[in-house]
C-alpha positions as CSV (number, residue, x, y, z in Angstrom):
1,M,38.9,35.2,-0.5
2,E,37.9,32.9,-3.1
3,S,40.9,33.2,-6.1
4,K,39.2,33.8,-9.6
5,G,37.2,31.4,-11.5
6,A,36.8,29.4,-8.1
7,R,33.4,27.7,-7.3
8,P,31.4,29.2,-4.7
9,V,32.5,27.5,-1.4
10,R,29.2,26.4,-0.7
11,S,29.4,24.6,-3.6
12,V,32.3,22.9,-3.3
13,F,31.2,21.9,0.6
14,L,28.3,20.3,-1.0
15,L,30.3,18.5,-4.0
16,I,33.1,17.1,-1.2
17,L,30.3,16.2,1.3
18,L,28.6,14.3,-2.2
19,K,31.4,12.8,-2.9
20,N,32.7,11.4,0.3
21,V,29.3,10.0,1.8
22,F,26.9,9.5,-1.2
23,G,29.6,8.7,-3.8
24,Q,31.0,5.2,-5.0
25,N,34.2,3.7,-3.4
26,S,35.1,1.4,-5.9
27,T,34.6,0.7,-9.4
28,I,32.8,-1.4,-12.2
29,S,33.9,-2.0,-16.0
30,S,31.0,-1.8,-18.4
31,N,31.3,-5.1,-19.6
32,T,31.5,-7.1,-16.8
33,S,28.0,-8.3,-14.9
34,I,29.0,-7.8,-11.4
35,N,31.9,-5.6,-10.4
36,P,34.7,-8.3,-8.8
37,G,35.0,-5.6,-6.4
38,R,31.7,-5.6,-4.7
39,V,31.1,-9.2,-3.6
40,F,27.3,-9.8,-2.4
41,Y,25.3,-12.9,-2.4
42,N,23.0,-11.9,-5.3
43,F,19.7,-13.1,-6.3
44,T,20.3,-16.4,-7.6
45,G,22.5,-16.9,-4.6
46,I,19.9,-16.0,-2.2
47,T,16.9,-17.9,-3.5
48,R,19.1,-21.1,-3.8
49,S,19.9,-20.8,-0.2
50,N,16.4,-20.6,0.5
51,G,15.8,-24.1,-1.5
52,Y,14.7,-22.2,-4.5
53,L,16.2,-22.2,-7.9
54,S,16.3,-19.1,-10.1
55,E,17.6,-17.8,-13.4
56,E,19.5,-14.7,-14.2
57,H,19.1,-13.3,-17.4
58,T,20.6,-10.2,-19.3
59,L,18.8,-7.1,-21.6
60,V,20.0,-4.2,-23.4
61,T,17.6,-1.6,-23.8
62,E,17.2,0.7,-27.0
63,D,19.5,3.7,-25.4
64,G,22.1,1.0,-24.7
65,Y,21.6,0.3,-20.9
66,I,22.1,-3.8,-20.1
67,L,19.9,-4.6,-17.2
68,T,20.1,-7.9,-15.4
69,I,16.5,-9.4,-14.1
70,Y,15.8,-12.4,-12.5
71,R,13.3,-15.5,-12.7
72,I,11.9,-17.6,-10.2
73,P,10.4,-20.1,-13.1
74,K,8.4,-22.1,-10.3
75,G,8.3,-22.3,-6.6
76,R,9.3,-25.0,-4.3
77,R,5.5,-25.5,-2.8
78,C,4.3,-25.4,-6.2
79,F,2.8,-28.9,-6.9
80,G,0.8,-28.0,-10.1
81,P,1.3,-26.8,-13.4
82,V,2.6,-22.9,-13.7
83,R,0.6,-20.3,-14.8
84,Q,0.8,-19.3,-18.4
85,T,0.8,-15.7,-17.6
86,P,4.2,-14.5,-16.2
87,V,4.4,-11.9,-13.3
88,L,6.6,-8.9,-13.1
89,L,7.7,-7.4,-10.3
90,M,9.3,-3.8,-10.3
91,P,10.9,-2.7,-7.1
92,G,11.2,1.1,-5.8
93,F,14.0,3.9,-5.6
94,V,17.4,3.1,-4.5
95,V,16.6,-1.1,-4.1
96,D,17.0,-3.9,-6.6
97,S,15.4,-7.4,-7.3
98,D,17.1,-8.5,-3.9
99,S,14.7,-6.4,-2.0
100,W,11.6,-8.5,-2.6
101,L,13.6,-11.4,-1.1
102,D,14.2,-9.8,2.4
103,A,11.2,-10.7,4.3
104,G,12.3,-14.3,3.9
105,P,10.3,-17.5,2.2
106,S,7.4,-17.0,4.3
107,S,6.7,-13.5,3.8
108,S,8.6,-12.2,0.7
109,L,5.9,-11.6,-2.3
110,V,8.4,-13.3,-4.6
111,Y,8.4,-16.5,-3.1
112,L,4.8,-16.6,-2.1
113,L,4.0,-15.9,-6.2
114,A,6.2,-18.5,-7.1
115,D,5.1,-21.2,-4.6
116,A,1.3,-20.3,-5.9
117,C,2.5,-21.6,-9.4
118,Y,3.1,-18.2,-10.8
119,D,6.1,-18.0,-13.5
120,T,7.8,-15.2,-11.4
121,W,10.2,-12.3,-12.7
122,A,12.0,-9.6,-10.4
123,G,13.3,-6.5,-13.1
124,N,15.6,-3.9,-12.1
125,V,16.6,-0.4,-13.7
126,R,19.4,1.4,-14.6
127,G,21.7,3.1,-11.7
128,T,21.3,0.3,-9.7
129,E,23.9,-2.4,-9.2
130,Y,22.2,-4.7,-11.4
131,G,21.6,-1.9,-14.1
132,R,25.0,-0.2,-13.9
133,R,26.4,-1.3,-17.4
134,H,25.9,0.2,-20.7
135,V,27.1,-0.7,-24.3
136,I,29.2,2.4,-24.9
137,L,29.3,4.4,-21.6
138,N,31.7,3.8,-18.4
139,P,29.7,5.0,-15.4
140,D,32.6,5.7,-13.4
141,T,34.1,7.7,-16.5
142,D,31.2,8.9,-18.2
143,S,28.8,11.5,-17.1
144,Q,26.5,10.8,-19.5
145,F,25.8,7.3,-18.3
146,W,24.0,9.1,-15.0
147,D,22.1,11.7,-17.4
148,F,18.9,9.8,-16.8
149,S,15.7,10.1,-14.3
150,T,12.5,8.5,-13.7
151,H,11.6,9.2,-17.5
152,E,14.2,7.4,-19.4
153,I,13.4,4.2,-16.9
154,G,9.7,3.9,-18.0
155,K,10.5,5.0,-21.5
156,F,13.4,2.3,-22.1
157,D,13.9,0.0,-19.3
158,V,10.2,-1.2,-18.7
159,P,9.5,-1.8,-22.3
160,A,12.6,-3.6,-22.9
161,T,12.0,-5.8,-19.6
162,I,8.3,-6.4,-20.8
163,D,9.5,-7.6,-24.3
164,Y,12.4,-10.0,-23.2
165,I,10.1,-11.4,-20.6
166,L,7.2,-12.3,-23.4
167,N,10.0,-13.2,-25.7
168,K,11.3,-15.7,-23.3
169,T,8.1,-17.0,-22.1
170,R,5.9,-16.9,-25.7
171,S,3.0,-15.4,-23.8
172,N,1.6,-12.6,-25.4
173,A,1.0,-10.4,-22.1
174,L,2.0,-10.5,-18.6
175,N,0.7,-9.1,-15.1
176,F,2.1,-6.2,-13.5
177,I,3.5,-5.5,-9.8
178,G,5.0,-2.3,-9.1
179,F,6.3,-1.1,-5.5
180,S,6.3,3.0,-5.2
181,Q,8.8,3.9,-8.2
182,G,8.7,0.7,-9.8
183,A,4.8,1.3,-10.1
184,G,5.0,4.9,-11.1
185,I,7.2,4.0,-14.1
186,L,4.3,2.0,-15.7
187,Y,2.6,5.2,-16.2
188,I,5.2,6.7,-18.1
189,T,5.7,3.6,-19.7
190,C,1.6,3.9,-20.7
191,S,2.3,7.4,-21.8
192,E,5.1,7.2,-23.7
193,T,4.9,3.7,-25.7
194,N,2.7,1.2,-26.4
195,A,4.2,-1.5,-24.2
196,C,1.2,-1.5,-21.7
197,E,-0.9,-3.1,-24.4
198,K,1.2,-6.0,-23.2
199,V,-0.1,-5.8,-19.8
200,K,-3.1,-7.4,-18.2
201,V,-3.6,-6.2,-14.9
202,F,-1.7,-3.5,-13.3
203,I,-1.4,-3.6,-9.4
204,N,0.0,-0.5,-7.5
205,I,1.5,-1.6,-4.2
206,A,1.9,2.3,-2.9
207,P,2.5,3.8,-5.9
208,G,5.5,7.1,-6.5
209,V,3.8,9.4,-8.4
210,R,2.6,12.5,-7.6
211,L,4.0,13.7,-4.0
212,K,2.0,16.6,-2.6
213,Y,1.3,14.6,0.8
214,F,4.4,13.3,1.2
215,R,5.8,13.2,5.2
216,S,9.1,11.8,5.1
217,L,11.0,14.8,6.6
218,P,14.1,13.1,6.2
219,L,13.3,12.1,2.4
220,R,11.7,15.6,1.7
221,L,14.7,17.3,2.9
222,Y,17.1,15.2,1.0
223,I,15.1,15.5,-2.1
224,K,15.3,19.2,-1.8
225,F,18.9,18.8,-1.2
226,Y,19.8,17.2,-4.7
227,T,17.1,19.3,-6.3
228,L,19.0,22.4,-5.4
229,I,22.3,21.5,-6.0
230,F,21.7,19.3,-9.4
231,P,22.5,21.9,-11.7
232,I,26.1,22.0,-10.4
233,L,26.8,18.5,-10.3
234,K,29.3,16.9,-13.4
235,R,31.2,14.4,-12.4
236,P,30.2,10.6,-12.3
237,E,30.8,10.4,-9.0
238,E,28.7,13.2,-8.1
239,L,25.8,12.2,-10.8
240,E,25.5,8.5,-8.7
241,V,24.1,8.7,-5.4
242,L,23.6,6.2,-2.8
243,P,25.1,3.3,-4.6
244,R,25.4,-0.5,-3.4
245,G,29.1,-0.6,-2.3
246,G,29.1,3.3,-1.3
247,I,30.3,4.1,2.1
248,I,26.6,4.4,3.4
249,Q,26.0,0.9,2.3
250,S,28.8,-0.5,3.6
251,L,29.0,1.2,7.0
252,A,25.1,0.4,7.2
253,S,25.7,-3.7,6.0
254,I,28.6,-3.9,8.6
255,I,26.6,-2.3,11.7
256,C,23.5,-3.7,10.9
257,K,24.9,-7.0,11.0
258,D,25.1,-6.9,14.7
259,N,21.7,-8.2,16.6
260,F,21.6,-5.5,19.2
261,F,22.1,-2.8,16.3
262,A,19.9,-4.5,14.0
263,A,17.2,-4.4,16.5
264,T,17.6,-0.6,17.4
265,L,19.6,1.9,15.5
266,C,19.1,0.0,12.0
267,K,15.3,-0.2,12.7
268,A,14.9,3.4,14.0
269,A,16.8,4.4,10.8
270,L,13.7,2.4,8.7
271,F,11.0,4.4,11.0
272,L,12.8,7.7,10.6
273,I,12.7,7.5,6.9
274,D,8.9,6.0,6.8
275,S,6.9,5.7,10.1
276,Y,6.5,3.8,13.0
277,D,5.3,0.3,12.6
278,P,6.2,-1.7,15.7
279,G,6.5,-5.3,15.4
280,S,5.9,-5.8,11.4
281,I,9.4,-5.9,10.0
282,L,11.4,-8.9,12.0
283,T,15.2,-7.8,12.9
284,E,16.5,-10.5,10.9
285,T,14.8,-9.0,7.9
286,V,16.4,-5.8,9.1
287,K,20.0,-7.2,9.0
288,T,19.5,-8.6,5.6
289,L,17.9,-5.9,3.9
290,Y,21.3,-3.3,4.9
291,G,23.3,-5.7,3.2
292,H,22.0,-4.8,-0.2
293,T,20.5,-1.5,0.6
294,P,20.6,1.1,-0.8
295,A,21.5,-0.2,-4.3
296,G,21.8,3.4,-6.2
297,S,20.5,5.5,-8.7
298,S,20.9,9.4,-10.4
299,A,20.8,12.6,-8.7
300,K,18.6,13.8,-11.8
301,T,16.0,10.8,-10.7
302,I,16.1,12.7,-7.2
303,A,15.4,16.1,-8.9
304,F,13.0,14.5,-11.2
305,Y,10.8,13.7,-7.7
306,G,11.7,17.3,-6.5
307,Q,10.3,18.7,-9.5
308,N,7.0,16.7,-8.9
309,M,5.9,17.2,-5.5
310,D,2.5,18.7,-6.7
311,S,2.1,17.3,-10.4
312,F,3.1,14.4,-12.5
313,N,5.0,16.1,-15.4
314,K,8.3,15.1,-18.0
315,Y,11.2,16.7,-16.8
316,D,11.9,20.0,-16.4
317,Y,14.8,21.7,-18.2
318,G,14.3,25.4,-18.1
319,P,12.0,27.4,-20.6
320,D,14.7,27.4,-23.7
321,R,15.1,23.9,-23.3
322,N,12.0,23.0,-22.6
323,L,10.5,24.6,-25.7
324,E,13.3,22.6,-27.8
325,L,12.2,19.3,-26.6
326,Y,8.3,19.4,-25.9
327,G,7.1,22.6,-27.8
328,S,6.1,24.4,-24.8
329,T,8.1,26.5,-21.9
330,V,6.6,24.3,-19.5
331,P,7.3,20.3,-19.2
332,P,3.6,18.5,-20.4
333,A,2.0,16.0,-17.7
334,Y,2.4,12.2,-18.4
335,R,-0.6,11.2,-20.0
336,L,-2.2,9.0,-17.1
337,N,-5.6,8.3,-19.2
338,R,-3.5,6.2,-21.8
339,T,-3.1,3.4,-18.1
340,S,-6.0,1.5,-19.5
341,M,-5.7,-1.9,-18.0
342,P,-7.7,-3.1,-15.0
343,T,-5.8,-1.5,-12.2
344,V,-5.5,-2.3,-8.4
345,F,-4.3,-0.2,-5.8
346,F,-2.8,-0.9,-2.3
347,Y,-1.8,1.6,0.3
348,G,-1.7,1.6,4.1
349,R,-3.2,4.8,6.5
350,N,0.4,5.0,7.9
351,D,2.4,5.2,4.7
352,F,4.4,8.6,5.0
353,V,5.9,8.7,1.2
354,A,2.7,7.2,-0.9
355,D,0.2,9.2,1.3
356,P,-3.2,7.7,0.7
357,R,-4.8,11.2,-0.6
358,D,-1.8,10.9,-3.2
359,V,-3.2,7.3,-4.1
360,K,-6.6,8.3,-4.2
361,W,-5.5,11.3,-6.7
362,L,-4.0,9.1,-8.8
363,A,-6.7,6.6,-8.8
364,S,-9.3,9.4,-10.0
365,Q,-7.2,10.2,-13.1
366,L,-7.3,6.2,-14.6
367,P,-10.1,4.8,-16.9
368,N,-10.4,1.7,-15.5
369,V,-9.6,1.3,-11.6
370,A,-10.8,-2.3,-10.3
371,E,-9.9,-1.5,-6.7
372,V,-8.7,0.4,-4.5
373,Y,-7.5,-1.4,-1.3
374,E,-6.4,-0.1,2.1
375,V,-4.1,-2.3,4.0
376,R,-6.0,-3.8,6.6
377,R,-3.5,-2.7,9.5
378,P,-3.5,1.0,10.8
379,T,0.2,1.0,11.2
380,W,0.8,-0.2,7.6
381,N,3.7,2.3,6.2
382,H,5.6,2.4,3.1
383,L,8.2,-0.2,3.7
384,D,5.9,-3.1,4.9
385,N,4.9,-3.6,1.7
386,T,8.3,-5.3,1.1
387,Y,9.6,-5.9,4.2
388,S,7.0,-6.9,6.7
389,Q,6.7,-10.5,8.3
390,F,2.8,-10.2,7.6
391,I,2.7,-9.6,3.7
392,K,1.4,-12.9,3.3
393,Q,-1.7,-12.4,5.6
394,L,-2.4,-8.6,4.6
395,L,-0.9,-8.4,0.9
396,F,-0.7,-11.4,-0.6
397,P,-4.6,-12.7,-0.7
398,K,-5.5,-9.4,-2.5
399,V,-2.8,-9.6,-4.8
400,N,-3.4,-13.6,-5.8
401,E,-7.1,-12.6,-6.0
402,Y,-6.6,-10.4,-9.2
403,L,-3.5,-12.6,-10.5
404,L,-5.9,-15.4,-10.7
405,K,-8.5,-13.6,-12.4
406,Y,-5.8,-12.9,-15.1
407,S,-3.9,-15.4,-15.6
408,S,-4.2,-18.9,-16.8
409,R,-2.3,-22.6,-16.2
410,N,-0.2,-24.5,-19.0
411,N,-2.0,-27.6,-19.7
């Protein structure tokens, strides 16, 4: 029988599960760029090993989060002048800028763009390894650090990143490529700020906005699980989910280094999360991606997605708090019509996360859609957009078509 004042047995069990399975197993100081206890090959090291020079940049958001972003100013196969308009790529949920490198120089979008003479930037968001610092808060001891969802990422991280890049390059606008959550956050930016006036063209790759037809059963159950238990999570180690250096990522990185397990068990895990696309993702890419994936986020971000399976609204805090924050007992919808720059959509027929029906619904809400493009591979799924060996043939040409239209070369 439970003692007086004890938590329900079920809640205690869930918290123990979270701490030991999804929780953090190392610490990071709030005033260091990368935790010395988490030794890994970062963006600059990976690009250098492939013959590309890259830069590391640090910026601070309006609410005090410190983000590390990366730049490849010129690709090794770029033999002409670099185009004036910089290109920003934003990654998906629980991955970071390193994910753009995993398919290698012949397939990864970030390398292909740099080789096509684009000034290429790879952004990061709060909660990942490259966004796990704050000017005041310590992510290991201050629960307040993890009190954010996709809303704050769109409202603060994206505008700060755009302004930093434009200031550094002395440009008046940039082109934005977002994958999954990396696309969804710009709609929040446009709804809540004026930063989108500085974006020439918005390229959506499998955007994660409304998830009504979301078909990934493991991810759906995972989201429902966190949406259910989020109100009882209090401590930082409970509020941080799937961190780089956590038990899941650490074990996966060890197991998936082996060729046999990478080609079988580790590939099967990807197909379980998404859908089956045989032959698209190389075993070497699988070995690489598990070395730094997942890269961390907040439980509140997962709860945000749980609330937006059938809509795209601001975070629901309950009637009383909603009334205080929004002037309404229900959270308002984001103003999608404020995303007024030319917008391009890429989707895969076999995508179990950004279902084609949700992508087409999103496109129907916008005032300036340039194209809704289906990738010409029937089995193309969500993860293919970052990791497939066929990105150069199936994704890059259309991306390049629109970047060329909205870019110019330096003299």
